[in-house]
C-alpha positions as CSV (number, residue, x, y, z in Angstrom):
1,X,3.0,-21.9,171.0
2,X,5.0,-22.9,168.0
3,X,1.6,-23.5,166.3
4,X,0.4,-20.3,167.3
5,X,3.4,-18.7,165.7
6,X,3.2,-20.2,162.4
7,X,-0.3,-19.5,162.0
8,X,0.6,-15.4,162.6
9,X,3.9,-15.3,160.3
10,X,1.6,-16.9,157.3
11,X,-1.1,-14.3,157.8
12,X,1.4,-12.0,158.1
13,X,3.0,-13.0,154.8
14,X,-0.4,-13.3,153.4
15,X,-1.5,-9.8,154.2
16,X,2.2,-8.3,153.0
17,X,2.0,-10.0,149.4
18,X,0.0,-7.5,147.4
19,X,-2.2,-7.8,144.3
20,X,-2.3,-10.6,142.1
21,X,-1.5,-9.9,138.0
22,X,-5.1,-10.7,138.0
23,X,-6.4,-8.0,140.2
24,X,-4.4,-5.6,138.7
25,X,-5.3,-6.2,135.4
26,X,-9.1,-6.6,136.6
27,X,-8.8,-3.1,138.1
28,X,-7.1,-1.8,134.9
29,X,-10.4,-2.9,132.9
30,X,-12.8,-1.5,135.0
31,X,-10.9,2.1,135.1
32,X,-10.5,1.9,131.2
33,X,-14.3,1.1,131.0
34,X,-15.1,4.1,133.4
35,X,-12.9,6.5,131.5
36,X,-14.6,5.6,128.1
37,X,-18.3,5.9,129.4
38,X,-17.2,9.4,130.9
39,X,-15.7,10.3,127.4
40,X,-18.5,9.2,125.7
41,X,-21.1,11.2,127.6
42,X,-18.4,14.5,127.7
43,X,-18.2,13.6,123.5
44,X,-21.9,13.3,123.3
45,X,-22.5,16.5,124.9
46,X,-19.9,18.2,122.6
47,X,-21.4,17.1,119.7
48,X,-25.0,17.9,120.5
49,X,-23.9,21.4,121.2
50,X,-22.0,21.9,118.5
51,X,-24.8,20.7,116.6
52,X,-27.4,23.0,118.1
53,X,-25.0,25.8,117.7
54,X,-24.5,25.6,114.0
55,X,-28.1,25.1,113.8
56,X,-28.7,28.4,115.4
57,X,-26.4,30.3,113.5
58,X,-28.1,28.9,110.2
59,X,-31.2,30.4,111.7
60,X,-30.0,33.6,112.2
61,X,-28.1,34.0,109.1
62,X,-31.4,33.4,107.6
63,X,-33.1,35.9,109.6
64,X,-30.6,38.6,109.1
65,X,-30.6,37.6,105.4
66,X,-34.1,38.0,104.8
67,X,-34.3,41.3,107.3
68,X,-31.8,42.9,105.2
69,X,-33.4,42.3,101.9
70,X,-36.8,43.8,102.9
71,X,-35.4,46.9,104.3
72,X,-33.6,48.0,101.4
73,X,-36.0,46.8,99.1
74,X,-38.8,49.2,100.8
75,X,-36.4,52.1,100.3
76,X,-36.5,51.4,96.1
77,X,-37.0,54.2,93.9
78,X,-37.1,55.4,90.6
79,X,-36.8,58.9,89.1
80,X,-37.3,60.7,86.1
81,X,-34.7,63.7,86.7
82,X,-32.7,63.4,83.5
83,X,-31.0,65.8,80.7
84,X,-33.0,66.4,77.7
85,X,-30.2,65.4,75.8
86,X,-29.9,61.9,76.0
87,X,-26.4,61.5,75.0
88,X,-25.3,62.7,78.7
89,X,-26.7,60.8,80.5
90,X,-25.0,59.9,83.0
91,X,-27.1,57.7,85.6
92,X,-30.2,55.5,85.1
93,X,-32.5,54.2,88.1
94,X,-34.2,50.5,87.7
95,X,-36.0,48.2,89.5
96,X,-35.2,44.9,87.4
97,X,-36.1,41.2,88.4
98,X,-34.7,38.0,86.6
99,X,-36.1,34.6,87.1
100,X,-33.8,31.8,87.2
101,X,-33.2,28.7,88.8
102,X,-32.1,28.1,91.7
103,X,-31.4,31.7,92.5
104,X,-33.0,34.7,90.8
105,X,-31.6,37.9,90.8
106,X,-32.7,41.4,91.5
107,X,-30.9,44.7,90.9
108,X,-32.3,48.0,91.7
109,X,-31.8,52.1,93.3
110,X,-32.6,53.0,96.8
111,X,-31.8,54.8,99.4
112,X,-29.9,52.2,101.5
113,X,-26.5,53.5,101.0
114,X,-24.9,54.4,104.8
115,X,-21.6,56.6,105.0
116,X,-19.2,55.2,106.6
117,X,-16.3,57.7,106.1
118,X,-16.6,61.6,107.4
119,X,-16.8,63.8,104.6
120,X,-17.0,61.3,101.7
121,X,-18.8,62.7,98.3
122,X,-21.7,60.1,98.8
123,X,-25.0,60.6,99.6
124,X,-27.7,57.6,100.7
125,X,-29.0,57.1,96.9
126,X,-26.7,53.3,95.5
127,X,-27.2,50.4,93.6
128,X,-27.8,46.6,94.9
129,X,-28.0,43.7,93.8
130,X,-29.2,40.4,95.0
131,X,-28.3,37.0,93.2
132,X,-26.9,33.4,93.9
133,X,-22.7,32.6,93.5
134,X,-21.0,29.5,93.3
135,X,-18.1,28.7,95.6
136,X,-15.8,26.8,93.7
137,X,-13.9,26.3,96.5
138,X,-16.4,24.3,98.4
139,X,-18.5,23.6,96.1
140,X,-21.5,25.5,97.0
141,X,-24.1,28.0,96.4
142,X,-23.9,31.6,98.2
143,X,-26.8,34.4,98.5
144,X,-24.2,37.5,97.8
145,X,-25.5,41.2,98.0
146,X,-24.1,43.8,95.3
147,X,-23.4,48.0,96.6
148,X,-22.5,50.3,94.3
149,X,-22.3,53.7,96.3
150,X,-22.5,55.5,92.6
151,X,-25.3,55.4,90.5
152,X,-24.3,54.9,86.7
153,X,-26.0,53.9,83.3
154,X,-25.3,50.2,84.2
155,X,-27.7,49.4,87.2
156,X,-26.9,45.5,86.9
157,X,-23.8,45.9,87.4
158,X,-20.2,47.3,89.2
159,X,-19.9,48.1,93.1
160,X,-18.7,45.2,95.9
161,X,-20.1,41.9,96.7
162,X,-20.4,40.2,99.7
163,X,-21.5,36.8,100.9
164,X,-24.7,37.5,102.5
165,X,-26.2,33.6,103.3
166,X,-23.7,30.8,102.9
167,X,-24.7,27.5,101.3
168,X,-28.3,28.3,100.0
169,X,-30.8,25.7,98.6
170,X,-33.2,28.3,96.6
171,X,-33.9,32.5,96.1
172,X,-37.0,32.8,94.4
173,X,-38.3,36.4,94.1
174,X,-42.2,37.6,92.8
175,X,-43.8,40.8,92.3
176,X,-47.4,41.6,92.9
177,X,-48.0,44.0,89.6
178,X,-50.0,46.9,91.2
179,X,-52.2,47.0,87.5
180,X,-53.1,43.2,87.3
181,X,-53.2,42.5,91.1
182,X,-51.3,39.4,90.1
183,X,-48.0,38.0,90.9
184,X,-45.1,37.8,88.1
185,X,-41.7,35.9,87.9
186,X,-39.6,38.9,86.5
187,X,-39.8,42.6,86.4
188,X,-37.9,45.6,84.3
189,X,-38.5,48.8,84.6
190,X,-36.2,49.5,82.1
191,X,-38.3,48.5,79.0
192,X,-41.4,49.6,77.4
193,X,-42.6,46.0,76.4
194,X,-42.2,45.2,80.5
195,X,-43.0,47.4,83.6
196,X,-41.6,50.8,82.6
197,X,-41.2,53.5,85.2
198,X,-42.8,51.0,87.3
199,X,-42.4,49.3,90.9
200,X,-44.2,46.1,92.2
201,X,-46.3,47.1,94.7
202,X,-45.3,43.9,96.9
203,X,-41.9,41.4,96.7
204,X,-42.6,38.2,98.1
205,X,-39.3,37.0,98.9
206,X,-38.2,33.0,99.5
207,X,-34.7,31.7,101.1
208,X,-33.9,28.3,101.4
209,X,-31.0,27.5,103.2
210,X,-29.4,24.0,103.5
211,X,-28.2,21.9,107.0
212,X,-31.4,22.2,109.1
213,X,-32.5,20.2,111.9
214,X,-32.0,16.8,110.9
215,X,-30.2,17.4,107.5
216,X,-33.3,19.2,106.6
217,X,-33.6,22.9,104.6
218,X,-34.7,25.5,106.3
219,X,-37.6,28.2,104.7
220,X,-37.6,31.7,105.2
221,X,-40.0,34.0,103.3
222,X,-41.6,37.4,103.8
223,X,-43.8,40.2,101.7
224,X,-42.1,43.6,101.3
225,X,-44.5,46.1,100.4
226,X,-42.7,49.0,98.0
227,X,-43.8,52.3,99.7
228,X,-42.5,54.6,96.8
229,X,-44.5,53.9,93.9
230,X,-44.6,57.0,92.1
231,X,-41.0,57.4,90.4
232,X,-39.4,61.3,91.8
233,X,-40.7,64.0,89.6
234,X,-40.5,66.8,91.3
235,X,-39.2,69.5,88.9
236,X,-40.1,67.8,85.9
237,X,-42.1,69.4,83.3
């Protein structure tokens, strides 16, 4: 009986003893390993989602920029309505494209202005320009859009400038001459030695954005027809 009681006490003591320090350390290590694996999985998912969202935003920005440029180029026009006295000329319509690197520049008059205020003394005629502008804070090149709601004698200046596409690699424009059937890199409807009072039949726009999949650039391009080939001249003798 005494031996049995002694064995029972020893078994009770072993059961009430709990965990040793080594067992606690092993348990903590296993929990830490499981937590690290779970964090790594969620962190990878978060990074993948952020990367996909960023690339999706770049594609959306490029498509939106190309769509807006195309829409407004189709509304370009020239007008021969000028006063007989050249000294009192107050407005000049133009279509001018300048070849440069890495971003070309284009300025033109178009029926593309939208009135946002009721009873505003504005029409749908405006000056529009697209060109590259360096961002000094982030050291990158952006594609910007200039719009002047009033046409004046300086069709390449004035107005409000806003960023249309961020961090571009290049912006290239070519023009199809309807007389020669050839693509040219520049256009100027204000100079007799260039394309006086003429519009190109098509405009080839190529926009390349940085930050694509795998760090590769994203290229967008389109050919835009210009419907209004003849300058406005109704009422002109």
